[in-house]
C-alpha atoms as one frame of an Amber mdcrd trajectory, in Angstrom:
protein
-171.700 -23.845 -41.353-171.674 -25.878 -38.210-174.594 -27.492 -36.029-177.575
 -29.614 -37.221-177.638 -29.937 -41.230-179.735 -27.454 -42.870-183.286 -29.228
 -44.042-185.080 -25.780 -44.648-184.332 -22.640 -46.453-186.185 -19.473 -45.864
-185.992 -16.583 -48.537-186.938 -13.040 -48.527-189.139 -11.997 -51.493-188.900
  -8.226 -52.379-185.033  -7.647 -53.470-184.124 -10.973 -53.120-186.549 -13.220
 -55.127-188.375 -10.449 -56.738-187.405  -7.449 -58.230-189.811  -4.499 -59.381
-189.364  -2.451 -62.502-188.903   1.291 -61.817-192.864   2.128 -61.741-192.365
   6.228 -62.182-192.066   5.650 -66.141-195.075   3.600 -66.398-197.330   5.516
 -64.054-196.135   8.770 -65.927-197.354   7.150 -69.096-200.674   6.005 -67.898
-201.657   9.610 -66.509-200.863  10.924 -70.004-202.964   8.740 -71.738-205.664
   9.811 -69.232-204.557  13.276 -70.024-202.792  14.324 -67.072-199.314  15.469
 -67.591-196.420  15.741 -65.322-192.794  16.019 -65.607-190.740  12.957 -65.015
-189.130  14.228 -61.925-192.407  15.204 -60.402-193.689  11.475 -60.988-190.727
  10.106 -59.707-190.980  11.920 -56.416-194.475  11.102 -55.996-193.551   7.414
 -56.106-190.994   7.522 -54.018-193.188   9.382 -51.430-195.773   6.504 -52.167
-192.966   3.853 -51.326-192.233   5.492 -48.168-195.841   5.544 -47.049-195.983
   2.045 -48.174-193.310   0.748 -46.150-194.645   2.466 -42.955-198.221   1.052
 -43.722-197.904  -2.385 -45.236-198.915  -3.855 -41.964-202.622  -2.619 -42.550
-202.939  -4.640 -45.846-203.445  -7.970 -43.990-206.523  -8.872 -46.041-208.374
  -7.925 -49.336-210.278  -5.356 -47.569-207.211  -3.711 -45.627-205.278  -4.065
 -49.006-207.818  -2.393 -50.758-207.890   0.762 -48.306-204.171   0.766 -48.204
-203.902   0.865 -51.929-206.403   3.877 -52.090-204.611   5.819 -49.375-201.274
   5.233 -51.334-203.002   6.627 -54.252-203.705   9.507 -52.229-200.131  10.098
 -51.350-199.652  10.288 -55.204-202.291  12.608 -55.605-200.960  15.187 -52.870
-197.560  14.900 -54.497-199.020  15.639 -58.044-201.449  18.305 -57.064-204.958
  18.548 -58.335-204.278  17.206 -62.057-204.712  13.610 -61.319-207.566  11.308
 -62.195-210.174  10.367 -59.577-209.183   8.345 -56.810-210.491   4.785 -57.830
-208.793   5.375 -61.138-205.451   6.662 -59.661-205.472   3.669 -57.388-205.764
   1.460 -60.350-203.256   3.141 -62.272-200.925   2.944 -59.391-201.295  -0.811
 -59.037-200.807  -1.066 -62.563-197.669   0.843 -62.228-196.189  -2.025 -60.208
-194.625  -4.605 -62.389-192.770  -7.246 -60.648-190.462  -9.758 -61.872-188.207
 -13.024 -60.862-184.546 -12.184 -59.991-182.381 -13.531 -62.527-180.776 -16.078
 -60.445-184.001 -17.136 -58.454-184.948 -20.158 -60.491-181.869 -21.777 -60.735
-181.363 -21.196 -56.899-184.802 -22.999 -56.284-184.075 -25.622 -58.767-180.470
 -26.497 -56.723-182.484 -26.280 -53.474-185.114 -28.469 -54.516-182.560 -31.186
 -56.269-181.327 -31.213 -52.268-184.732 -31.923 -51.164-185.014 -29.066 -48.753
-187.900 -27.450 -47.371-188.876 -23.979 -48.652-190.511 -20.846 -47.222-190.836
 -17.350 -47.960-190.316 -14.964 -45.084-191.215 -11.291 -46.332-192.380  -8.051
 -45.192-195.335  -7.378 -47.538-198.903  -7.196 -47.976-201.587 -10.078 -48.186
-201.398 -10.007 -52.261-197.495 -11.551 -52.265-198.970 -14.966 -52.525-200.846
 -13.851 -55.739-197.669 -11.894 -57.001-195.350 -15.433 -56.659-198.153 -17.396
 -58.188-198.168 -14.848 -61.100-194.418 -15.475 -61.302-194.677 -19.035 -61.364
-193.194 -19.822 -58.324-195.617 -20.131 -55.381-196.141 -23.719 -55.592-192.541
 -24.066 -54.793-193.008 -23.009 -51.128-194.852 -24.742 -48.339-194.995 -21.608
 -46.331-195.369 -18.037 -47.477-195.115 -15.871 -44.097-196.217 -12.309 -45.005
-195.787  -9.679 -42.290-199.305  -8.182 -42.517-201.080 -11.448 -42.324-198.892
 -12.935 -39.641-198.577  -9.507 -37.377-195.174  -9.661 -37.146-192.502  -8.195
 -39.578-188.687  -8.574 -39.746-186.706  -8.315 -37.954-189.127  -9.481 -35.237
-188.183 -13.458 -34.672-191.799 -14.027 -34.474-192.505 -13.926 -38.377-189.374
 -16.605 -38.861-190.717 -18.784 -35.986-194.477 -18.581 -37.711-192.529 -20.078
 -40.677-190.691 -22.310 -38.885-193.788 -23.733 -37.208-195.406 -24.164 -40.564
-192.614 -26.263 -41.843-192.096 -28.423 -38.860-188.440 -27.434 -38.848-186.391
 -26.340 -35.647-184.460 -23.162 -35.977-181.205 -24.687 -35.441-182.003 -27.039
 -38.906-182.947 -24.120 -40.860-181.556 -21.191 -42.705-182.970 -17.632 -44.133
-181.238 -15.560 -47.177-182.205 -11.924 -47.667-180.840  -8.940 -48.774-181.154
  -6.500 -45.658-178.582  -7.057 -42.703-181.277  -5.162 -40.478-184.264  -7.206
 -41.399-182.841 -10.625 -42.664-179.497 -11.318 -41.074-180.417 -10.020 -37.583
-184.234 -11.186 -37.574-183.316 -14.670 -38.321-180.491 -14.724 -35.823-182.555
 -13.675 -33.293-184.897 -16.526 -34.226-181.887 -18.992 -33.783-181.136 -19.719
 -37.420-178.464 -19.211 -39.518-178.382 -16.455 -42.344-176.759 -15.541 -45.584
-177.039 -12.079 -46.768-177.506 -11.692 -50.599-175.395  -8.775 -51.834-175.500
  -8.423 -55.781-174.251  -5.004 -55.903-170.907  -5.881 -53.509-171.669  -3.101
 -51.199-171.806  -4.972 -48.049-168.805  -5.627 -45.898-167.569  -9.354 -46.173
-166.830  -9.584 -42.831-170.084  -8.787 -41.418-172.366 -10.980 -38.943-173.507
 -13.108 -41.677-172.108 -14.905 -44.590-172.647 -12.863 -47.666-172.996 -13.986
 -51.382-173.231 -12.095 -54.450-175.786 -14.268 -56.158-178.355 -16.709 -55.098
-176.683 -19.163 -57.382-173.815 -18.992 -54.694-176.345 -20.007 -51.725-176.725
 -23.904 -52.583-173.207 -24.203 -52.271-172.986 -23.043 -48.523-175.568 -25.437
 -47.344-174.251 -28.452 -45.328
């Protein structure tokens, strides 16, 4: 990698730093415990519909009030998929939120430690709702980042260059001295490059072509080795 030495690293959240346990089994168990029994495949389809809805509407969760409305609407998608045998809306909303369990990716801490040791400035750039900082705090890593740029709060989502520029402005680092790493070619690679940054794609599954528009790593542990 050429140009100005890297002084800041921006990282995607979901799929890069943060993973999610499959929510359908937990939601099904919560529903069953409340007396609402549904087949496993039906709950899985309901969760899939909710995820599609959330991805399209996450921009409405930019503050606590908007997030509460978004979650209630998402629970309505679950209810619509499962039919009338579901708890009341408030209870179903709580069950949905409870079923979403996030965890750190196994290679995240080692990468962050290595980047910290290099004295690099760190930020998160993520398409998410306003709850992301709370999730990162619960996972013990929020304090590692000087900036947490969340699409629903910033008002711009990847691949828009605007969200990357927002993070860079918060860091006080020019695009030429920053690198972004994420797991989506369309959002992370294209968006970072549109903002004038270098980009690295994370491909833990080995599904992306090695000769793409951005360098590819199979683990976050490889990322610090690419930074000069």
